[in-house]
Biotite code that builds the C-alpha atoms (Angstrom):
import biotite.structure as struc

atoms = struc.array([
    struc.Atom([-17.047, 4.093, 12.450], chain_id="A", res_id=1, res_name="MET", atom_name="CA", element="C"),
    struc.Atom([-20.382, 3.665, 14.205], chain_id="A", res_id=2, res_name="ALA", atom_name="CA", element="C"),
    struc.Atom([-18.853, 4.624, 17.548], chain_id="A", res_id=3, res_name="ALA", atom_name="CA", element="C"),
    struc.Atom([-17.171, 7.671, 16.032], chain_id="A", res_id=4, res_name="ILE", atom_name="CA", element="C"),
    struc.Atom([-20.363, 8.780, 14.330], chain_id="A", res_id=5, res_name="GLU", atom_name="CA", element="C"),
    struc.Atom([-22.522, 8.119, 17.422], chain_id="A", res_id=6, res_name="ASP", atom_name="CA", element="C"),
    struc.Atom([-20.124, 10.224, 19.518], chain_id="A", res_id=7, res_name="ALA", atom_name="CA", element="C"),
    struc.Atom([-20.300, 12.967, 16.879], chain_id="A", res_id=8, res_name="ASN", atom_name="CA", element="C"),
    struc.Atom([-16.484, 13.134, 16.757], chain_id="A", res_id=9, res_name="ARG", atom_name="CA", element="C"),
    struc.Atom([-14.656, 14.664, 13.815], chain_id="A", res_id=10, res_name="ASP", atom_name="CA", element="C"),
    struc.Atom([-11.502, 16.217, 15.236], chain_id="A", res_id=11, res_name="GLU", atom_name="CA", element="C"),
    struc.Atom([-9.167, 13.472, 14.010], chain_id="A", res_id=12, res_name="PHE", atom_name="CA", element="C"),
    struc.Atom([-8.312, 11.514, 10.881], chain_id="A", res_id=13, res_name="VAL", atom_name="CA", element="C"),
    struc.Atom([-8.868, 7.764, 10.634], chain_id="A", res_id=14, res_name="MET", atom_name="CA", element="C"),
    struc.Atom([-6.897, 5.412, 8.382], chain_id="A", res_id=15, res_name="VAL", atom_name="CA", element="C"),
    struc.Atom([-8.021, 1.842, 7.830], chain_id="A", res_id=16, res_name="GLY", atom_name="CA", element="C"),
    struc.Atom([-10.220, -0.562, 5.960], chain_id="A", res_id=17, res_name="GLY", atom_name="CA", element="C"),
    struc.Atom([-7.721, -2.788, 4.112], chain_id="A", res_id=18, res_name="ALA", atom_name="CA", element="C"),
    struc.Atom([-9.352, -2.211, 0.735], chain_id="A", res_id=19, res_name="GLY", atom_name="CA", element="C"),
    struc.Atom([-13.021, -2.392, 1.682], chain_id="A", res_id=20, res_name="SER", atom_name="CA", element="C"),
    struc.Atom([-15.358, -0.907, -0.938], chain_id="A", res_id=21, res_name="GLN", atom_name="CA", element="C"),
    struc.Atom([-17.360, 0.884, 1.751], chain_id="A", res_id=22, res_name="GLN", atom_name="CA", element="C"),
    struc.Atom([-14.205, 2.493, 3.143], chain_id="A", res_id=23, res_name="VAL", atom_name="CA", element="C"),
    struc.Atom([-13.030, 3.549, -0.307], chain_id="A", res_id=24, res_name="MET", atom_name="CA", element="C"),
    struc.Atom([-16.430, 5.074, -1.071], chain_id="A", res_id=25, res_name="GLU", atom_name="CA", element="C"),
    struc.Atom([-16.273, 7.017, 2.227], chain_id="A", res_id=26, res_name="ALA", atom_name="CA", element="C"),
    struc.Atom([-12.789, 8.254, 1.300], chain_id="A", res_id=27, res_name="ILE", atom_name="CA", element="C"),
    struc.Atom([-14.037, 9.305, -2.132], chain_id="A", res_id=28, res_name="LYS", atom_name="CA", element="C"),
    struc.Atom([-17.068, 11.114, -0.682], chain_id="A", res_id=29, res_name="ALA", atom_name="CA", element="C"),
    struc.Atom([-14.761, 12.957, 1.731], chain_id="A", res_id=30, res_name="ASP", atom_name="CA", element="C"),
    struc.Atom([-17.595, 13.319, 4.243], chain_id="A", res_id=31, res_name="ASP", atom_name="CA", element="C"),
    struc.Atom([-16.206, 11.331, 7.170], chain_id="A", res_id=32, res_name="SER", atom_name="CA", element="C"),
    struc.Atom([-13.106, 11.062, 9.344], chain_id="A", res_id=33, res_name="VAL", atom_name="CA", element="C"),
    struc.Atom([-11.923, 8.218, 7.066], chain_id="A", res_id=34, res_name="LEU", atom_name="CA", element="C"),
    struc.Atom([-9.240, 9.767, 4.874], chain_id="A", res_id=35, res_name="LYS", atom_name="CA", element="C"),
    struc.Atom([-7.079, 6.840, 3.752], chain_id="A", res_id=36, res_name="ALA", atom_name="CA", element="C"),
    struc.Atom([-6.665, 3.083, 3.751], chain_id="A", res_id=37, res_name="THR", atom_name="CA", element="C"),
    struc.Atom([-3.791, 0.725, 3.056], chain_id="A", res_id=38, res_name="VAL", atom_name="CA", element="C"),
    struc.Atom([-4.422, -2.128, 0.656], chain_id="A", res_id=39, res_name="ILE", atom_name="CA", element="C"),
    struc.Atom([-2.903, -5.539, 1.135], chain_id="A", res_id=40, res_name="TYR", atom_name="CA", element="C"),
    struc.Atom([-3.634, -7.039, -2.292], chain_id="A", res_id=41, res_name="PRO", atom_name="CA", element="C"),
    struc.Atom([-5.061, -10.536, -2.478], chain_id="A", res_id=42, res_name="SER", atom_name="CA", element="C"),
    struc.Atom([-2.278, -11.325, -4.930], chain_id="A", res_id=43, res_name="THR", atom_name="CA", element="C"),
    struc.Atom([0.198, -11.316, -2.031], chain_id="A", res_id=44, res_name="GLN", atom_name="CA", element="C"),
    struc.Atom([-0.956, -14.781, -0.985], chain_id="A", res_id=45, res_name="ALA", atom_name="CA", element="C"),
    struc.Atom([-0.475, -16.119, -4.511], chain_id="A", res_id=46, res_name="ALA", atom_name="CA", element="C"),
    struc.Atom([2.978, -14.535, -4.700], chain_id="A", res_id=47, res_name="ASP", atom_name="CA", element="C"),
    struc.Atom([3.909, -16.095, -1.352], chain_id="A", res_id=48, res_name="GLY", atom_name="CA", element="C"),
    struc.Atom([2.883, -19.544, -2.533], chain_id="A", res_id=49, res_name="ILE", atom_name="CA", element="C"),
    struc.Atom([4.847, -19.186, -5.768], chain_id="A", res_id=50, res_name="ARG", atom_name="CA", element="C"),
    struc.Atom([7.948, -18.010, -3.913], chain_id="A", res_id=51, res_name="LEU", atom_name="CA", element="C"),
    struc.Atom([7.647, -20.924, -1.456], chain_id="A", res_id=52, res_name="ALA", atom_name="CA", element="C"),
    struc.Atom([7.383, -23.343, -4.384], chain_id="A", res_id=53, res_name="ARG", atom_name="CA", element="C"),
    struc.Atom([10.567, -21.921, -5.924], chain_id="A", res_id=54, res_name="LEU", atom_name="CA", element="C"),
    struc.Atom([12.403, -22.272, -2.607], chain_id="A", res_id=55, res_name="ILE", atom_name="CA", element="C"),
    struc.Atom([11.336, -25.926, -2.228], chain_id="A", res_id=56, res_name="VAL", atom_name="CA", element="C"),
    struc.Atom([12.397, -26.627, -5.814], chain_id="A", res_id=57, res_name="GLN", atom_name="CA", element="C"),
    struc.Atom([15.750, -24.907, -5.246], chain_id="A", res_id=58, res_name="GLY", atom_name="CA", element="C"),
    struc.Atom([15.068, -22.427, -8.035], chain_id="A", res_id=59, res_name="LYS", atom_name="CA", element="C"),
    struc.Atom([15.401, -18.653, -8.397], chain_id="A", res_id=60, res_name="ALA", atom_name="CA", element="C"),
    struc.Atom([13.192, -15.968, -9.856], chain_id="A", res_id=61, res_name="LEU", atom_name="CA", element="C"),
    struc.Atom([13.399, -16.080, -13.635], chain_id="A", res_id=62, res_name="GLY", atom_name="CA", element="C"),
    struc.Atom([14.502, -12.494, -14.226], chain_id="A", res_id=63, res_name="ASP", atom_name="CA", element="C"),
    struc.Atom([17.105, -12.322, -11.451], chain_id="A", res_id=64, res_name="LEU", atom_name="CA", element="C"),
    struc.Atom([20.770, -13.258, -11.704], chain_id="A", res_id=65, res_name="VAL", atom_name="CA", element="C"),
    struc.Atom([20.743, -14.721, -8.175], chain_id="A", res_id=66, res_name="GLU", atom_name="CA", element="C"),
    struc.Atom([20.748, -18.505, -7.912], chain_id="A", res_id=67, res_name="VAL", atom_name="CA", element="C"),
    struc.Atom([18.006, -18.618, -5.284], chain_id="A", res_id=68, res_name="GLU", atom_name="CA", element="C"),
    struc.Atom([14.966, -16.680, -4.117], chain_id="A", res_id=69, res_name="VAL", atom_name="CA", element="C"),
    struc.Atom([15.971, -13.527, -2.203], chain_id="A", res_id=70, res_name="PRO", atom_name="CA", element="C"),
    struc.Atom([15.697, -13.868, 1.577], chain_id="A", res_id=71, res_name="ARG", atom_name="CA", element="C"),
    struc.Atom([13.388, -10.838, 1.834], chain_id="A", res_id=72, res_name="THR", atom_name="CA", element="C"),
    struc.Atom([10.715, -9.783, -0.642], chain_id="A", res_id=73, res_name="VAL", atom_name="CA", element="C"),
    struc.Atom([8.688, -6.662, 0.116], chain_id="A", res_id=74, res_name="GLN", atom_name="CA", element="C"),
    struc.Atom([5.384, -6.509, -1.724], chain_id="A", res_id=75, res_name="LEU", atom_name="CA", element="C"),
    struc.Atom([3.677, -3.223, -2.545], chain_id="A", res_id=76, res_name="PHE", atom_name="CA", element="C"),
    struc.Atom([0.859, -2.138, -0.211], chain_id="A", res_id=77, res_name="ALA", atom_name="CA", element="C"),
    struc.Atom([-0.469, 1.131, -1.631], chain_id="A", res_id=78, res_name="PRO", atom_name="CA", element="C"),
    struc.Atom([-2.007, 3.920, 0.439], chain_id="A", res_id=79, res_name="VAL", atom_name="CA", element="C"),
    struc.Atom([-5.389, 4.926, -0.972], chain_id="A", res_id=80, res_name="VAL", atom_name="CA", element="C"),
    struc.Atom([-6.476, 8.544, -0.563], chain_id="A", res_id=81, res_name="THR", atom_name="CA", element="C"),
    struc.Atom([-9.086, 10.809, -2.143], chain_id="A", res_id=82, res_name="LYS", atom_name="CA", element="C"),
    struc.Atom([-6.553, 11.647, -4.857], chain_id="A", res_id=83, res_name="GLU", atom_name="CA", element="C"),
    struc.Atom([-6.091, 8.044, -6.083], chain_id="A", res_id=84, res_name="ASN", atom_name="CA", element="C"),
    struc.Atom([-9.173, 6.175, -4.835], chain_id="A", res_id=85, res_name="VAL", atom_name="CA", element="C"),
    struc.Atom([-10.639, 5.810, -8.354], chain_id="A", res_id=86, res_name="ASP", atom_name="CA", element="C"),
    struc.Atom([-7.573, 3.803, -9.369], chain_id="A", res_id=87, res_name="GLN", atom_name="CA", element="C"),
    struc.Atom([-8.109, 1.227, -6.603], chain_id="A", res_id=88, res_name="TYR", atom_name="CA", element="C"),
    struc.Atom([-11.903, 1.175, -6.205], chain_id="A", res_id=89, res_name="LEU", atom_name="CA", element="C"),
    struc.Atom([-12.379, -1.506, -8.913], chain_id="A", res_id=90, res_name="PRO", atom_name="CA", element="C"),
    struc.Atom([-10.256, -3.924, -6.838], chain_id="A", res_id=91, res_name="THR", atom_name="CA", element="C"),
    struc.Atom([-12.140, -3.265, -3.569], chain_id="A", res_id=92, res_name="ALA", atom_name="CA", element="C"),
    struc.Atom([-14.070, -5.970, -1.757], chain_id="A", res_id=93, res_name="PHE", atom_name="CA", element="C"),
    struc.Atom([-17.515, -5.570, -0.232], chain_id="A", res_id=94, res_name="GLU", atom_name="CA", element="C"),
    struc.Atom([-17.557, -5.992, 3.523], chain_id="A", res_id=95, res_name="SER", atom_name="CA", element="C"),
])
C-alpha cells in the first residue's frame, strides 16, 4: 500500500489483506485502491486438526452417513467488500 500511495496510483483495484483490521477499515472507508479481501478464518486450523483426529481414529463426521471422513473438505473463505465489511470486522486481526 505504501508503494501504491507513494506513486500516487489509483487506476486499479487491489484485493488482499487476509482479514487484517487495517485492510477492512480501508475497505469500509472506501478511500483507497483496496476494495476487498478474502478471509481465511483461524478456525480452519482447528477444523483441520479435528478432521485429522477423526481419520486417525477411523471415525466419520457425526452428522454424515459416510463411514469415514470425506476425502475433500472445502472450508468457507468469504470475500469481504464494502457491502459486508461490518459483518466481518469484529473477527479481524490487527497487523
